[in-house]
C-alpha positions in Angstrom: 87.4 49.5 72.9 91.3 49.6 71.7 90.6 52.6 69.7 88.9 54.3 72.7 91.8 53.3 75.1 94.8 54.4 72.6 92.8 57.8 71.7 92.4 58.3 76.1 96.2 57.3 76.5 97.3 59.7 74.0 95.2 62.7 75.1 97.4 65.2 76.5 96.5 68.1 79.1 97.5 71.5 78.1 99.3 74.0 80.6 97.4 76.9 79.6 99.5 79.2 81.6 102.9 78.2 78.8 103.2 79.9 75.6 101.0 81.1 73.1 98.5 79.6 74.6 98.4 81.8 77.7 95.3 83.9 76.7 93.2 80.3 76.3 91.2 79.4 79.4 89.4 76.7 80.3 85.7 77.4 81.3 86.5 76.3 85.0 89.4 79.2 84.7 87.0 81.8 83.5 84.7 80.8 85.9 86.9 80.6 89.0 88.4 84.2 87.6 85.3 85.9 87.2 84.3 84.8 91.0 88.1 86.2 92.1 86.9 89.5 90.3 83.3 89.8 92.0 85.2 88.6 95.6 87.8 91.8 95.1 85.1 94.1 94.0 83.1 93.5 96.8 86.3 93.9 99.3 86.7 96.7 97.7 83.4 98.7 97.9 83.6 97.4 101.7 86.5 99.6 102.3 85.1 102.3 100.7 81.6 102.7 100.8 81.7 103.8 104.8 83.6 107.0 102.7 81.4 108.0 100.4 78.4 106.9 102.1 79.5 109.4 105.4 79.8 112.0 103.2 76.4 111.7 101.2 74.3 110.8 104.6 76.1 114.1 106.3 75.3 116.3 103.6 71.7 115.0 103.3 70.7 114.5 106.6 72.8 116.8 108.6 72.8 115.2 111.7 74.4 112.6 113.5 71.6 110.1 113.4 72.5 106.7 115.0 70.6 104.8 111.9 73.1 106.5 109.6 76.3 104.7 111.3 74.4 101.5 111.9 73.3 101.8 107.9 77.4 101.9 107.0 78.2 98.7 109.3 75.4 97.0 107.6 76.5 98.0 104.4 80.2 97.1 105.1 78.8 94.2 106.4 76.8 92.9 103.5 79.7 93.3 101.3 82.1 91.4 103.8 79.7 89.1 103.4 79.3 88.8 99.4 83.3 88.9 99.4 83.4 85.7 101.7 80.8 84.1 99.4 83.0 84.7 96.3 85.9 84.1 97.2 85.0 80.5 98.4 83.0 79.8 95.1 86.5 80.8 93.7 88.9 78.2 95.7 86.4 75.8 95.2 85.9 76.1 91.1 89.8 76.5 91.2 90.2 72.8 93.3 88.4 71.1 90.3 91.0 69.3 88.3 89.8 67.9 85.0 93.0 66.3 84.7 92.3 64.2 87.9 89.1 63.5 88.4 86.1 62.0 86.0 83.9 64.0 84.0 80.8 62.7 86.4 82.7 63.9 89.3 83.7 67.3 87.1 79.5 67.9 86.7 78.9 66.8 90.1 81.1 69.7 91.6 79.9 71.9 88.8 76.1 71.2 89.9 77.2 71.5 93.6 78.8 75.6 93.1 76.2 76.5 90.9 73.5 75.6 93.6 76.1 77.2 96.1 75.5 80.3 93.8 71.9 80.2 93.5 72.0 79.8 97.6 74.1 82.7 97.9 72.0 84.8 95.7 68.8 83.5 98.0 71.0 84.9 101.1 72.3 88.3 99.6 69.4 89.6 97.4 66.8 89.9 100.4 69.8 91.7 102.4 70.6 93.9 99.5 66.5 95.0 99.3 66.8 96.0 102.9 69.8 97.7 102.0 68.2 99.9 99.2 65.1 100.3 101.4 66.9 101.2 104.5 68.9 104.2 102.3 65.4 105.0 101.0 64.2 105.6 104.6 67.7 107.7 105.4 67.0 109.7 102.4 63.4 110.0 102.5 63.3 113.8 102.5 65.4 114.1 99.5 63.4 113.4 96.9 66.2 113.6 93.9 68.4 111.1 96.3 65.2 108.8 95.9 65.1 109.2 92.4 68.8 108.2 92.2 68.3 105.2 95.0 65.3 104.0 92.5 67.5 104.3 89.4 70.2 102.7 90.8 68.5 99.8 92.0 66.9 99.5 88.5 70.1 99.6 87.0 71.7 97.2 89.7 69.0 94.7 88.6 69.7 94.7 84.8 73.3 94.5 85.3 73.2 91.7 87.8 70.7 89.8 85.7 73.4 90.3 83.1 76.1 89.0 85.3 74.2 86.0 86.4 73.5 84.8 82.6 77.1 85.1 82.2 77.8 83.0 85.3 75.1 80.4 84.1 76.5 80.3 80.5 80.2 79.6 82.1 78.5 76.6 84.2 76.7 75.3 81.2 80.0 75.5 79.1 81.7 73.2 81.8 78.6 70.8 81.6 78.5 70.2 78.1 82.6 70.5 77.7 
């Protein structure tokens, strides 16, 4: 028992921001950074999507259909919701301090944020399906644009599944460490 206590007392927690270990990160830091990148990307899409969607819809519809403007507003709201969700997850993961709380508490918080991640997917996925179907309906007269929407959806599913596996791998690393 004294050996375990001595080992624990001699354990030093390194500051990963200093010196040669600047590029090293814990699984928690890596996960928080991943959420930050996703939140930034969602914010950029929320800002830029009305611009490029306005051009696409204006040229393909040749009309001032109110549903096109409602679609753009819906798209901005979707990306803002994704931004706030990812920002919240990044902030929560960043607050986990392995030097100050027990291993059991770190695992509990990791499971909590993983559960929230799945809940957020359960909210965003149906909204994304509505977004894609709505876009396809707006572009229903343009056969090749529909092919593009379908192709984009399939590529998005593949990329989303890959990114989800990366998130889950980070959570496994947190639990296993």
